[in-house]
N, CA, C and O atoms as a CHARMM CRD file, in Angstrom:
* protein
*
  384
    1    1 MET  N      0.84100  -1.17400   0.00000 PROA 1      0.00000
    2    1 MET  CA     0.00000   0.00000   0.00000 PROA 1      0.00000
    3    1 MET  C      0.88800   1.23800   0.00000 PROA 1      0.00000
    4    1 MET  O      1.86300   1.30200   0.74900 PROA 1      0.00000
    5    2 GLN  N      0.56400   2.20600  -0.82000 PROA 2      0.00000
    6    2 GLN  CA     1.33300   3.43900  -0.90000 PROA 2      0.00000
    7    2 GLN  C      0.68200   4.52500  -0.05100 PROA 2      0.00000
    8    2 GLN  O     -0.54100   4.66600  -0.01600 PROA 2      0.00000
    9    3 HSD  N      1.53600   5.29200   0.63300 PROA 3      0.00000
   10    3 HSD  CA     1.07300   6.41700   1.43300 PROA 3      0.00000
   11    3 HSD  C      1.91400   7.62800   1.06900 PROA 3      0.00000
   12    3 HSD  O      3.09000   7.48400   0.73400 PROA 3      0.00000
   13    4 PRO  N      1.33800   8.80300   1.12800 PROA 4      0.00000
   14    4 PRO  CA     2.11900  10.00500   0.80600 PROA 4      0.00000
   15    4 PRO  C      3.17500  10.27500   1.87700 PROA 4      0.00000
   16    4 PRO  O      2.95400   9.99400   3.05500 PROA 4      0.00000
   17    5 VAL  N      4.30600  10.81200   1.47300 PROA 5      0.00000
   18    5 VAL  CA     5.36400  11.18200   2.40500 PROA 5      0.00000
   19    5 VAL  C      5.06000  12.54400   3.01900 PROA 5      0.00000
   20    5 VAL  O      5.37200  12.78000   4.18600 PROA 5      0.00000
   21    6 VAL  N      4.45600  13.43800   2.24600 PROA 6      0.00000
   22    6 VAL  CA     4.02700  14.73800   2.76300 PROA 6      0.00000
   23    6 VAL  C      2.51500  14.67500   2.93000 PROA 6      0.00000
   24    6 VAL  O      1.77600  14.41900   1.98000 PROA 6      0.00000
   25    7 ARG  N      2.07200  14.91700   4.17100 PROA 7      0.00000
   26    7 ARG  CA     0.63700  14.87300   4.46100 PROA 7      0.00000
   27    7 ARG  C      0.19900  16.20900   5.03500 PROA 7      0.00000
   28    7 ARG  O      0.98900  16.94300   5.62800 PROA 7      0.00000
   29    8 THR  N     -1.06200  16.50200   4.84700 PROA 8      0.00000
   30    8 THR  CA    -1.64800  17.72200   5.39300 PROA 8      0.00000
   31    8 THR  C     -2.43100  17.36700   6.64600 PROA 8      0.00000
   32    8 THR  O     -3.27900  16.47500   6.62800 PROA 8      0.00000
   33    9 HSD  N     -2.14000  18.07500   7.73800 PROA 9      0.00000
   34    9 HSD  CA    -2.82900  17.82000   9.00500 PROA 9      0.00000
   35    9 HSD  C     -4.30600  18.15600   8.82900 PROA 9      0.00000
   36    9 HSD  O     -4.62900  19.22600   8.31100 PROA 9      0.00000
   37   10 PRO  N     -5.21300  17.26800   9.24700 PROA 10     0.00000
   38   10 PRO  CA    -6.63700  17.47900   9.00600 PROA 10     0.00000
   39   10 PRO  C     -7.24900  18.66000   9.75700 PROA 10     0.00000
   40   10 PRO  O     -8.31400  19.14100   9.37100 PROA 10     0.00000
   41   11 VAL  N     -6.60700  19.13300  10.81100 PROA 11     0.00000
   42   11 VAL  CA    -7.15600  20.25200  11.57700 PROA 11     0.00000
   43   11 VAL  C     -6.41900  21.55100  11.27000 PROA 11     0.00000
   44   11 VAL  O     -7.05100  22.56700  10.98200 PROA 11     0.00000
   45   12 THR  N     -5.09600  21.52800  11.33000 PROA 12     0.00000
   46   12 THR  CA    -4.32000  22.76200  11.17400 PROA 12     0.00000
   47   12 THR  C     -4.05600  23.12400   9.72100 PROA 12     0.00000
   48   12 THR  O     -3.81300  24.29000   9.40700 PROA 12     0.00000
   49   13 GLY  N     -4.10100  22.13400   8.82600 PROA 13     0.00000
   50   13 GLY  CA    -3.79300  22.37700   7.43200 PROA 13     0.00000
   51   13 GLY  C     -2.29900  22.45900   7.14800 PROA 13     0.00000
   52   13 GLY  O     -1.89100  22.65300   6.00300 PROA 13     0.00000
   53   14 ARG  N     -1.47400  22.31000   8.19800 PROA 14     0.00000
   54   14 ARG  CA    -0.02200  22.35600   8.01600 PROA 14     0.00000
   55   14 ARG  C      0.47300  21.06300   7.38700 PROA 14     0.00000
   56   14 ARG  O     -0.02800  19.97600   7.67800 PROA 14     0.00000
   57   15 ARG  N      1.45700  21.20500   6.52700 PROA 15     0.00000
   58   15 ARG  CA     2.04900  20.02800   5.90500 PROA 15     0.00000
   59   15 ARG  C      3.16500  19.48600   6.78900 PROA 15     0.00000
   60   15 ARG  O      3.88600  20.24800   7.43400 PROA 15     0.00000
   61   16 GLY  N      3.29900  18.16900   6.81200 PROA 16     0.00000
   62   16 GLY  CA     4.35100  17.53800   7.59100 PROA 16     0.00000
   63   16 GLY  C      4.81600  16.27000   6.90800 PROA 16     0.00000
   64   16 GLY  O      4.12400  15.71300   6.05600 PROA 16     0.00000
   65   17 LEU  N      5.98000  15.83100   7.29100 PROA 17     0.00000
   66   17 LEU  CA     6.52400  14.60500   6.72500 PROA 17     0.00000
   67   17 LEU  C      5.98400  13.39500   7.47700 PROA 17     0.00000
   68   17 LEU  O      5.86500  13.41100   8.70200 PROA 17     0.00000
   69   18 PHE  N      5.66700  12.37300   6.74200 PROA 18     0.00000
   70   18 PHE  CA     5.14300  11.14200   7.31500 PROA 18     0.00000
   71   18 PHE  C      6.06700  10.01300   6.87300 PROA 18     0.00000
   72   18 PHE  O      5.77500   9.29500   5.91600 PROA 18     0.00000
   73   19 VAL  N      7.18500   9.86500   7.58200 PROA 19     0.00000
   74   19 VAL  CA     8.13200   8.79400   7.29000 PROA 19     0.00000
   75   19 VAL  C      8.44300   8.06300   8.58200 PROA 19     0.00000
   76   19 VAL  O      8.50700   8.66600   9.65300 PROA 19     0.00000
   77   20 ASN  N      8.63100   6.78600   8.46900 PROA 20     0.00000
   78   20 ASN  CA     8.89000   5.95200   9.62500 PROA 20     0.00000
   79   20 ASN  C      9.81800   4.83600   9.17600 PROA 20     0.00000
   80   20 ASN  O      9.55900   4.17700   8.16900 PROA 20     0.00000
   81   21 VAL  N     10.89400   4.62000   9.91500 PROA 21     0.00000
   82   21 VAL  CA    11.89400   3.62900   9.52600 PROA 21     0.00000
   83   21 VAL  C     11.29700   2.22300   9.41700 PROA 21     0.00000
   84   21 VAL  O     11.80900   1.39700   8.66100 PROA 21     0.00000
   85   22 GLN  N     10.23900   1.94400  10.15000 PROA 22     0.00000
   86   22 GLN  CA     9.64100   0.61100  10.11400 PROA 22     0.00000
   87   22 GLN  C      8.67300   0.42300   8.95100 PROA 22     0.00000
   88   22 GLN  O      8.45200  -0.70600   8.51400 PROA 22     0.00000
   89   23 PHE  N      8.09500   1.50100   8.44400 PROA 23     0.00000
   90   23 PHE  CA     7.02800   1.35900   7.45500 PROA 23     0.00000
   91   23 PHE  C      7.29800   2.02400   6.10700 PROA 23     0.00000
   92   23 PHE  O      6.77700   1.57100   5.08800 PROA 23     0.00000
   93   24 THR  N      8.09800   3.08400   6.07800 PROA 24     0.00000
   94   24 THR  CA     8.34900   3.78600   4.82200 PROA 24     0.00000
   95   24 THR  C      9.50500   3.10700   4.10200 PROA 24     0.00000
   96   24 THR  O     10.62600   3.07500   4.60900 PROA 24     0.00000
   97   25 THR  N      9.23400   2.57100   2.93300 PROA 25     0.00000
   98   25 THR  CA    10.25200   1.80200   2.22200 PROA 25     0.00000
   99   25 THR  C     10.74800   2.47200   0.95100 PROA 25     0.00000
  100   25 THR  O     11.80300   2.10400   0.43500 PROA 25     0.00000
  101   26 ARG  N     10.01100   3.44100   0.43900 PROA 26     0.00000
  102   26 ARG  CA    10.38700   4.02700  -0.85300 PROA 26     0.00000
  103   26 ARG  C      9.67100   5.35500  -1.04300 PROA 26     0.00000
  104   26 ARG  O      8.52900   5.52100  -0.61600 PROA 26     0.00000
  105   27 ILE  N     10.34700   6.29700  -1.68500 PROA 27     0.00000
  106   27 ILE  CA     9.72100   7.54300  -2.09200 PROA 27     0.00000
  107   27 ILE  C      9.50600   7.45000  -3.58900 PROA 27     0.00000
  108   27 ILE  O     10.46200   7.41600  -4.36400 PROA 27     0.00000
  109   28 MET  N      8.25800   7.41100  -3.98900 PROA 28     0.00000
  110   28 MET  CA     7.92800   7.28200  -5.40400 PROA 28     0.00000
  111   28 MET  C      8.41000   8.50900  -6.16300 PROA 28     0.00000
  112   28 MET  O      8.37500   9.62500  -5.64500 PROA 28     0.00000
  113   29 GLY  N      8.86100   8.29500  -7.39400 PROA 29     0.00000
  114   29 GLY  CA     9.34200   9.38300  -8.22800 PROA 29     0.00000
  115   29 GLY  C     10.84300   9.58500  -8.13100 PROA 29     0.00000
  116   29 GLY  O     11.41400  10.35900  -8.89900 PROA 29     0.00000
  117   30 LEU  N     11.49000   8.89900  -7.19900 PROA 30     0.00000
  118   30 LEU  CA    12.94600   8.95200  -7.06700 PROA 30     0.00000
  119   30 LEU  C     13.51900   7.59300  -7.43200 PROA 30     0.00000
  120   30 LEU  O     12.83300   6.57500  -7.33800 PROA 30     0.00000
  121   31 SER  N     14.77000   7.58100  -7.84400 PROA 31     0.00000
  122   31 SER  CA    15.41900   6.29100  -8.08200 PROA 31     0.00000
  123   31 SER  C     15.55200   5.57800  -6.73600 PROA 31     0.00000
  124   31 SER  O     15.44000   6.20600  -5.68300 PROA 31     0.00000
  125   32 ALA  N     15.78700   4.29000  -6.77200 PROA 32     0.00000
  126   32 ALA  CA    15.91900   3.52100  -5.53100 PROA 32     0.00000
  127   32 ALA  C     17.02800   4.08600  -4.65200 PROA 32     0.00000
  128   32 ALA  O     16.86000   4.20100  -3.43700 PROA 32     0.00000
  129   33 ASP  N     18.16900   4.44300  -5.26300 PROA 33     0.00000
  130   33 ASP  CA    19.28200   4.99600  -4.48100 PROA 33     0.00000
  131   33 ASP  C     18.93800   6.36200  -3.90300 PROA 33     0.00000
  132   33 ASP  O     19.23100   6.62400  -2.73600 PROA 33     0.00000
  133   34 GLU  N     18.32000   7.24100  -4.69800 PROA 34     0.00000
  134   34 GLU  CA    17.92900   8.56700  -4.20600 PROA 34     0.00000
  135   34 GLU  C     16.90900   8.44200  -3.08300 PROA 34     0.00000
  136   34 GLU  O     16.99200   9.14100  -2.07300 PROA 34     0.00000
  137   35 SER  N     15.95500   7.55300  -3.26600 PROA 35     0.00000
  138   35 SER  CA    14.92700   7.34200  -2.26200 PROA 35     0.00000
  139   35 SER  C     15.54400   6.87600  -0.94800 PROA 35     0.00000
  140   35 SER  O     15.20500   7.39400   0.11700 PROA 35     0.00000
  141   36 GLN  N     16.43900   5.91200  -1.01800 PROA 36     0.00000
  142   36 GLN  CA    17.05700   5.37700   0.19500 PROA 36     0.00000
  143   36 GLN  C     17.90800   6.43600   0.89500 PROA 36     0.00000
  144   36 GLN  O     17.91300   6.52200   2.12300 PROA 36     0.00000
  145   37 GLU  N     18.62500   7.23800   0.11300 PROA 37     0.00000
  146   37 GLU  CA    19.46400   8.29200   0.69100 PROA 37     0.00000
  147   37 GLU  C     18.61700   9.34300   1.40100 PROA 37     0.00000
  148   37 GLU  O     18.94900   9.75900   2.51000 PROA 37     0.00000
  149   38 LEU  N     17.52600   9.77400   0.77000 PROA 38     0.00000
  150   38 LEU  CA    16.65400  10.77100   1.38300 PROA 38     0.00000
  151   38 LEU  C     15.95000  10.20700   2.61700 PROA 38     0.00000
  152   38 LEU  O     15.85700  10.88300   3.64200 PROA 38     0.00000
  153   39 LEU  N     15.45700   8.98000   2.52100 PROA 39     0.00000
  154   39 LEU  CA    14.80400   8.37300   3.68800 PROA 39     0.00000
  155   39 LEU  C     15.77300   8.25100   4.85000 PROA 39     0.00000
  156   39 LEU  O     15.40200   8.52900   5.99000 PROA 39     0.00000
  157   40 HSD  N     16.99300   7.84400   4.58800 PROA 40     0.00000
  158   40 HSD  CA    17.99100   7.72500   5.65500 PROA 40     0.00000
  159   40 HSD  C     18.20200   9.08400   6.33700 PROA 40     0.00000
  160   40 HSD  O     18.28000   9.15900   7.56300 PROA 40     0.00000
  161   41 LEU  N     18.29400  10.13900   5.55100 PROA 41     0.00000
  162   41 LEU  CA    18.44900  11.48200   6.10400 PROA 41     0.00000
  163   41 LEU  C     17.26200  11.85000   6.99900 PROA 41     0.00000
  164   41 LEU  O     17.44600  12.38300   8.09300 PROA 41     0.00000
  165   42 LEU  N     16.05400  11.56400   6.53100 PROA 42     0.00000
  166   42 LEU  CA    14.84700  11.89000   7.30600 PROA 42     0.00000
  167   42 LEU  C     14.75700  11.05400   8.57700 PROA 42     0.00000
  168   42 LEU  O     14.39800  11.56800   9.63600 PROA 42     0.00000
  169   43 TRP  N     15.08100   9.76800   8.47600 PROA 43     0.00000
  170   43 TRP  CA    15.05100   8.90700   9.66900 PROA 43     0.00000
  171   43 TRP  C     16.05100   9.39600  10.71200 PROA 43     0.00000
  172   43 TRP  O     15.76500   9.37400  11.90900 PROA 43     0.00000
  173   44 CYS  N     17.21500   9.83500  10.26000 PROA 44     0.00000
  174   44 CYS  CA    18.24100  10.33300  11.19300 PROA 44     0.00000
  175   44 CYS  C     17.78000  11.60000  11.90600 PROA 44     0.00000
  176   44 CYS  O     18.17500  11.83700  13.04700 PROA 44     0.00000
  177   45 GLN  N     16.96100  12.41100  11.26300 PROA 45     0.00000
  178   45 GLN  CA    16.44600  13.63500  11.89700 PROA 45     0.00000
  179   45 GLN  C     15.62200  13.28800  13.13700 PROA 45     0.00000
  180   45 GLN  O     15.68700  13.99800  14.14000 PROA 45     0.00000
  181   46 ALA  N     14.85800  12.21700  13.07800 PROA 46     0.00000
  182   46 ALA  CA    14.02300  11.83200  14.22100 PROA 46     0.00000
  183   46 ALA  C     14.86800  11.38600  15.41100 PROA 46     0.00000
  184   46 ALA  O     14.38600  11.38100  16.54300 PROA 46     0.00000
  185   47 ASP  N     16.11800  11.01300  15.16600 PROA 47     0.00000
  186   47 ASP  CA    17.01100  10.58800  16.24500 PROA 47     0.00000
  187   47 ASP  C     17.70200  11.75700  16.94000 PROA 47     0.00000
  188   47 ASP  O     18.34400  11.56500  17.97300 PROA 47     0.00000
  189   48 ARG  N     17.58300  12.94500  16.40100 PROA 48     0.00000
  190   48 ARG  CA    18.27100  14.10500  16.96900 PROA 48     0.00000
  191   48 ARG  C     17.53400  14.62900  18.19000 PROA 48     0.00000
  192   48 ARG  O     16.31900  14.82100  18.16400 PROA 48     0.00000
  193   49 ALA  N     18.28300  14.85500  19.25600 PROA 49     0.00000
  194   49 ALA  CA    17.69100  15.25900  20.54200 PROA 49     0.00000
  195   49 ALA  C     16.86100  16.53400  20.43500 PROA 49     0.00000
  196   49 ALA  O     15.85500  16.66600  21.13100 PROA 49     0.00000
  197   50 GLU  N     17.25900  17.47800  19.57900 PROA 50     0.00000
  198   50 GLU  CA    16.51400  18.74100  19.50100 PROA 50     0.00000
  199   50 GLU  C     15.13600  18.58500  18.86700 PROA 50     0.00000
  200   50 GLU  O     14.33700  19.52100  18.88400 PROA 50     0.00000
  201   51 PHE  N     14.85400  17.41800  18.31400 PROA 51     0.00000
  202   51 PHE  CA    13.54200  17.15200  17.73100 PROA 51     0.00000
  203   51 PHE  C     12.74300  16.14700  18.56200 PROA 51     0.00000
  204   51 PHE  O     11.74700  15.59600  18.09400 PROA 51     0.00000
  205   52 GLN  N     13.18400  15.91800  19.78800 PROA 52     0.00000
  206   52 GLN  CA    12.53900  14.91900  20.63900 PROA 52     0.00000
  207   52 GLN  C     11.97200  15.55500  21.89900 PROA 52     0.00000
  208   52 GLN  O     12.40700  16.61600  22.34500 PROA 52     0.00000
  209   53 CYS  N     11.00400  14.87800  22.44300 PROA 53     0.00000
  210   53 CYS  CA    10.43900  15.25300  23.73300 PROA 53     0.00000
  211   53 CYS  C     10.45500  14.00200  24.60300 PROA 53     0.00000
  212   53 CYS  O      9.89300  12.97400  24.22600 PROA 53     0.00000
  213   54 ARG  N     11.08600  14.08600  25.74700 PROA 54     0.00000
  214   54 ARG  CA    11.09900  12.95200  26.67400 PROA 54     0.00000
  215   54 ARG  C     10.11100  13.24500  27.79100 PROA 54     0.00000
  216   54 ARG  O     10.06600  14.35300  28.32400 PROA 54     0.00000
  217   55 PHE  N      9.34000  12.26100  28.12800 PROA 55     0.00000
  218   55 PHE  CA     8.32800  12.39600  29.16900 PROA 55     0.00000
  219   55 PHE  C      8.81500  11.65000  30.40100 PROA 55     0.00000
  220   55 PHE  O      9.13500  10.46500  30.31600 PROA 55     0.00000
  221   56 ARG  N      8.87500  12.31700  31.53400 PROA 56     0.00000
  222   56 ARG  CA     9.29600  11.66800  32.77000 PROA 56     0.00000
  223   56 ARG  C      8.05600  11.17400  33.51200 PROA 56     0.00000
  224   56 ARG  O      7.26900  11.95900  34.04100 PROA 56     0.00000
  225   57 TRP  N      7.90900   9.86900  33.53400 PROA 57     0.00000
  226   57 TRP  CA     6.73400   9.25800  34.14400 PROA 57     0.00000
  227   57 TRP  C      6.78500   9.35700  35.66200 PROA 57     0.00000
  228   57 TRP  O      7.82900   9.16000  36.28400 PROA 57     0.00000
  229   58 GLU  N      5.64100   9.66400  36.23400 PROA 58     0.00000
  230   58 GLU  CA     5.44600   9.66600  37.67600 PROA 58     0.00000
  231   58 GLU  C      4.11400   8.98500  37.94700 PROA 58     0.00000
  232   58 GLU  O      3.29600   8.87300  37.03400 PROA 58     0.00000
  233   59 PRO  N      3.86700   8.52500  39.17400 PROA 59     0.00000
  234   59 PRO  CA     2.57400   7.88900  39.44900 PROA 59     0.00000
  235   59 PRO  C      1.41200   8.78200  39.01900 PROA 59     0.00000
  236   59 PRO  O      1.36600   9.96400  39.35800 PROA 59     0.00000
  237   60 GLY  N      0.48400   8.20900  38.27900 PROA 60     0.00000
  238   60 GLY  CA    -0.68800   8.94100  37.81000 PROA 60     0.00000
  239   60 GLY  C     -0.46500   9.71800  36.52500 PROA 60     0.00000
  240   60 GLY  O     -1.36600  10.42300  36.07100 PROA 60     0.00000
  241   61 SER  N      0.70300   9.60900  35.93600 PROA 61     0.00000
  242   61 SER  CA     0.99800  10.35000  34.70300 PROA 61     0.00000
  243   61 SER  C      0.17200   9.84500  33.53300 PROA 61     0.00000
  244   61 SER  O     -0.19600   8.67100  33.47000 PROA 61     0.00000
  245   62 ALA  N     -0.10800  10.73600  32.62500 PROA 62     0.00000
  246   62 ALA  CA    -0.75600  10.39100  31.36100 PROA 62     0.00000
  247   62 ALA  C     -0.08000  11.22300  30.27600 PROA 62     0.00000
  248   62 ALA  O      0.26500  12.38500  30.49100 PROA 62     0.00000
  249   63 ALA  N      0.10200  10.61500  29.11700 PROA 63     0.00000
  250   63 ALA  CA     0.72600  11.32000  28.00000 PROA 63     0.00000
  251   63 ALA  C     -0.16200  11.19100  26.77600 PROA 63     0.00000
  252   63 ALA  O     -0.70800  10.12200  26.50600 PROA 63     0.00000
  253   64 PHE  N     -0.30500  12.27700  26.03800 PROA 64     0.00000
  254   64 PHE  CA    -1.08000  12.28900  24.80300 PROA 64     0.00000
  255   64 PHE  C     -0.24200  12.95700  23.72500 PROA 64     0.00000
  256   64 PHE  O      0.51300  13.88300  24.01900 PROA 64     0.00000
  257   65 TRP  N     -0.35800  12.51500  22.51700 PROA 65     0.00000
  258   65 TRP  CA     0.28700  13.19100  21.39900 PROA 65     0.00000
  259   65 TRP  C     -0.56300  13.00400  20.16100 PROA 65     0.00000
  260   65 TRP  O     -1.40100  12.10400  20.09300 PROA 65     0.00000
  261   66 ASP  N     -0.34100  13.84900  19.20100 PROA 66     0.00000
  262   66 ASP  CA    -1.09700  13.85000  17.95600 PROA 66     0.00000
  263   66 ASP  C     -0.34000  13.00400  16.93000 PROA 66     0.00000
  264   66 ASP  O      0.69500  13.43300  16.41800 PROA 66     0.00000
  265   67 ASN  N     -0.84400  11.81800  16.63100 PROA 67     0.00000
  266   67 ASN  CA    -0.17000  10.92600  15.69700 PROA 67     0.00000
  267   67 ASN  C     -0.11000  11.48200  14.28000 PROA 67     0.00000
  268   67 ASN  O      0.63900  10.96700  13.45000 PROA 67     0.00000
  269   68 CYS  N     -0.88100  12.51600  13.99100 PROA 68     0.00000
  270   68 CYS  CA    -0.79600  13.15900  12.67400 PROA 68     0.00000
  271   68 CYS  C      0.42500  14.06400  12.59000 PROA 68     0.00000
  272   68 CYS  O      0.81800  14.47500  11.49800 PROA 68     0.00000
  273   69 ALA  N      1.03200  14.38100  13.73900 PROA 69     0.00000
  274   69 ALA  CA     2.11600  15.35400  13.74200 PROA 69     0.00000
  275   69 ALA  C      3.32800  14.92600  14.56300 PROA 69     0.00000
  276   69 ALA  O      4.24800  15.72100  14.75400 PROA 69     0.00000
  277   70 ALA  N      3.34800  13.70100  15.04700 PROA 70     0.00000
  278   70 ALA  CA     4.46500  13.27200  15.88800 PROA 70     0.00000
  279   70 ALA  C      4.70600  11.77500  15.71700 PROA 70     0.00000
  280   70 ALA  O      3.79900  11.01000  15.38700 PROA 70     0.00000
  281   71 GLN  N      5.94700  11.38600  15.95200 PROA 71     0.00000
  282   71 GLN  CA     6.28200   9.97100  15.99300 PROA 71     0.00000
  283   71 GLN  C      6.39700   9.55600  17.44600 PROA 71     0.00000
  284   71 GLN  O      6.70800  10.37400  18.31200 PROA 71     0.00000
  285   72 HSD  N      6.15000   8.30000  17.70800 PROA 72     0.00000
  286   72 HSD  CA     6.23400   7.77900  19.06400 PROA 72     0.00000
  287   72 HSD  C      7.22000   6.63100  19.08100 PROA 72     0.00000
  288   72 HSD  O      7.17300   5.73800  18.23500 PROA 72     0.00000
  289   73 TYR  N      8.11500   6.66600  20.05700 PROA 73     0.00000
  290   73 TYR  CA     9.05800   5.57400  20.24600 PROA 73     0.00000
  291   73 TYR  C      9.10500   5.28100  21.73500 PROA 73     0.00000
  292   73 TYR  O      9.51700   6.12800  22.52700 PROA 73     0.00000
  293   74 ALA  N      8.69100   4.10000  22.11100 PROA 74     0.00000
  294   74 ALA  CA     8.66300   3.72800  23.52800 PROA 74     0.00000
  295   74 ALA  C     10.03800   3.20800  23.93500 PROA 74     0.00000
  296   74 ALA  O     10.47800   2.15800  23.46700 PROA 74     0.00000
  297   75 VAL  N     10.70800   3.94700  24.80600 PROA 75     0.00000
  298   75 VAL  CA    12.01200   3.54000  25.31100 PROA 75     0.00000
  299   75 VAL  C     11.79700   2.60200  26.49300 PROA 75     0.00000
  300   75 VAL  O     11.00400   2.89400  27.38800 PROA 75     0.00000
  301   76 SER  N     12.48500   1.50600  26.49500 PROA 76     0.00000
  302   76 SER  CA    12.35100   0.52500  27.59500 PROA 76     0.00000
  303   76 SER  C     13.28100   0.90900  28.73800 PROA 76     0.00000
  304   76 SER  O     14.26100   0.21500  29.01000 PROA 76     0.00000
  305   77 ASP  N     12.97400   2.00700  29.39900 PROA 77     0.00000
  306   77 ASP  CA    13.82900   2.48400  30.48400 PROA 77     0.00000
  307   77 ASP  C     13.09300   2.53800  31.82300 PROA 77     0.00000
  308   77 ASP  O     13.45000   3.32700  32.69700 PROA 77     0.00000
  309   78 TYR  N     12.08500   1.71500  31.97900 PROA 78     0.00000
  310   78 TYR  CA    11.26200   1.78100  33.17800 PROA 78     0.00000
  311   78 TYR  C     11.40600   0.56200  34.08700 PROA 78     0.00000
  312   78 TYR  O     10.70600   0.46600  35.09600 PROA 78     0.00000
  313   79 ALA  N     12.29400  -0.36700  33.75100 PROA 79     0.00000
  314   79 ALA  CA    12.49900  -1.55100  34.58900 PROA 79     0.00000
  315   79 ALA  C     13.02000  -1.12400  35.95800 PROA 79     0.00000
  316   79 ALA  O     13.79100  -0.16800  36.03900 PROA 79     0.00000
  317   80 PRO  N     12.63800  -1.77700  37.00000 PROA 80     0.00000
  318   80 PRO  CA    11.89100  -3.02300  37.10100 PROA 80     0.00000
  319   80 PRO  C     10.38100  -2.82200  37.14500 PROA 80     0.00000
  320   80 PRO  O      9.63300  -3.77500  37.36600 PROA 80     0.00000
  321   81 GLN  N      9.93200  -1.59600  36.93900 PROA 81     0.00000
  322   81 GLN  CA     8.49600  -1.34100  36.91900 PROA 81     0.00000
  323   81 GLN  C      7.89000  -1.89300  35.63100 PROA 81     0.00000
  324   81 GLN  O      8.61400  -2.25500  34.70400 PROA 81     0.00000
  325   82 HSD  N      6.58000  -1.95400  35.57900 PROA 82     0.00000
  326   82 HSD  CA     5.93400  -2.36000  34.33200 PROA 82     0.00000
  327   82 HSD  C      5.15700  -1.17000  33.77900 PROA 82     0.00000
  328   82 HSD  O      4.81200  -0.24000  34.50800 PROA 82     0.00000
  329   83 ARG  N      4.90000  -1.21800  32.52100 PROA 83     0.00000
  330   83 ARG  CA     4.21900  -0.12700  31.82600 PROA 83     0.00000
  331   83 ARG  C      2.84900  -0.61500  31.38400 PROA 83     0.00000
  332   83 ARG  O      2.72500  -1.68800  30.79200 PROA 83     0.00000
  333   84 VAL  N      1.83300   0.16500  31.66900 PROA 84     0.00000
  334   84 VAL  CA     0.47500  -0.14500  31.23800 PROA 84     0.00000
  335   84 VAL  C      0.10800   0.87100  30.16600 PROA 84     0.00000
  336   84 VAL  O      0.19500   2.07800  30.38800 PROA 84     0.00000
  337   85 VAL  N     -0.29900   0.37900  29.00800 PROA 85     0.00000
  338   85 VAL  CA    -0.60300   1.26000  27.88600 PROA 85     0.00000
  339   85 VAL  C     -2.05400   1.05800  27.46700 PROA 85     0.00000
  340   85 VAL  O     -2.51000  -0.07400  27.30700 PROA 85     0.00000
  341   86 GLU  N     -2.75500   2.13000  27.29700 PROA 86     0.00000
  342   86 GLU  CA    -4.10000   2.11900  26.72500 PROA 86     0.00000
  343   86 GLU  C     -4.03600   2.97700  25.47800 PROA 86     0.00000
  344   86 GLU  O     -3.91900   4.19900  25.57200 PROA 86     0.00000
  345   87 ARG  N     -4.11000   2.36100  24.32000 PROA 87     0.00000
  346   87 ARG  CA    -4.03200   3.11000  23.06500 PROA 87     0.00000
  347   87 ARG  C     -5.44200   3.52100  22.65000 PROA 87     0.00000
  348   87 ARG  O     -6.36200   2.70300  22.62200 PROA 87     0.00000
  349   88 VAL  N     -5.58800   4.78800  22.33200 PROA 88     0.00000
  350   88 VAL  CA    -6.88000   5.33900  21.93600 PROA 88     0.00000
  351   88 VAL  C     -6.70300   6.01800  20.59200 PROA 88     0.00000
  352   88 VAL  O     -5.75200   6.77400  20.39600 PROA 88     0.00000
  353   89 ALA  N     -7.59800   5.75900  19.68100 PROA 89     0.00000
  354   89 ALA  CA    -7.59000   6.44000  18.38600 PROA 89     0.00000
  355   89 ALA  C     -8.90200   7.19400  18.23200 PROA 89     0.00000
  356   89 ALA  O     -9.98300   6.64000  18.43300 PROA 89     0.00000
  357   90 ILE  N     -8.78800   8.44400  17.88000 PROA 90     0.00000
  358   90 ILE  CA    -9.96700   9.27200  17.68900 PROA 90     0.00000
  359   90 ILE  C    -10.38400   9.17900  16.22600 PROA 90     0.00000
  360   90 ILE  O     -9.56700   9.38400  15.32800 PROA 90     0.00000
  361   91 VAL  N    -11.62900   8.87500  15.99600 PROA 91     0.00000
  362   91 VAL  CA   -12.11400   8.76100  14.63600 PROA 91     0.00000
  363   91 VAL  C    -12.19600  10.15700  14.04400 PROA 91     0.00000
  364   91 VAL  O    -12.71300  11.08600  14.66500 PROA 91     0.00000
  365   92 GLY  N    -11.67800  10.28700  12.83300 PROA 92     0.00000
  366   92 GLY  CA   -11.69300  11.58500  12.19500 PROA 92     0.00000
  367   92 GLY  C    -11.43400  11.43700  10.71800 PROA 92     0.00000
  368   92 GLY  O    -11.58400  10.35800  10.14400 PROA 92     0.00000
  369   93 SER  N    -11.04700  12.52800  10.12100 PROA 93     0.00000
  370   93 SER  CA   -10.78900  12.50800   8.69100 PROA 93     0.00000
  371   93 SER  C     -9.48400  11.78600   8.38600 PROA 93     0.00000
  372   93 SER  O     -8.60200  11.68200   9.23900 PROA 93     0.00000
  373   94 THR  N     -9.37700  11.30000   7.18200 PROA 94     0.00000
  374   94 THR  CA    -8.16500  10.65100   6.74400 PROA 94     0.00000
  375   94 THR  C     -7.16200  11.70800   6.30800 PROA 94     0.00000
  376   94 THR  O     -7.47400  12.53800   5.45400 PROA 94     0.00000
  377   95 PRO  N     -5.92900  11.69200   6.89600 PROA 95     0.00000
  378   95 PRO  CA    -4.94000  12.68200   6.47200 PROA 95     0.00000
  379   95 PRO  C     -4.61900  12.53500   4.98600 PROA 95     0.00000
  380   95 PRO  O     -4.57100  11.42300   4.45800 PROA 95     0.00000
  381   96 VAL  N     -4.40300  13.65500   4.32500 PROA 96     0.00000
  382   96 VAL  CA    -4.07900  13.65100   2.89100 PROA 96     0.00000
  383   96 VAL  C     -2.76600  14.36100   2.66200 PROA 96     0.00000
  384   96 VAL  O     -2.31200  14.46800   1.52300 PROA 96     0.00000
């Protein structure tokens, strides 16, 4: 299934990149080498600390983020405690 790399946020109308190292495999319209080089550059941007937000969990904490505008990466840094996750998706328009 093909998905656009640039998507428009359904509420704000702002354009953003929608790339993920686990799911984005190719940028259509580019050669395989160009696509891989650009994707690698974009994936590396998500690893940069200045583009990240770390949440410090405390008892009773809750975290929310907009999946249309942010990536989520769960760091396994909570041992020996356990993590309880309730994933909620709000029904809305399909991002374009």
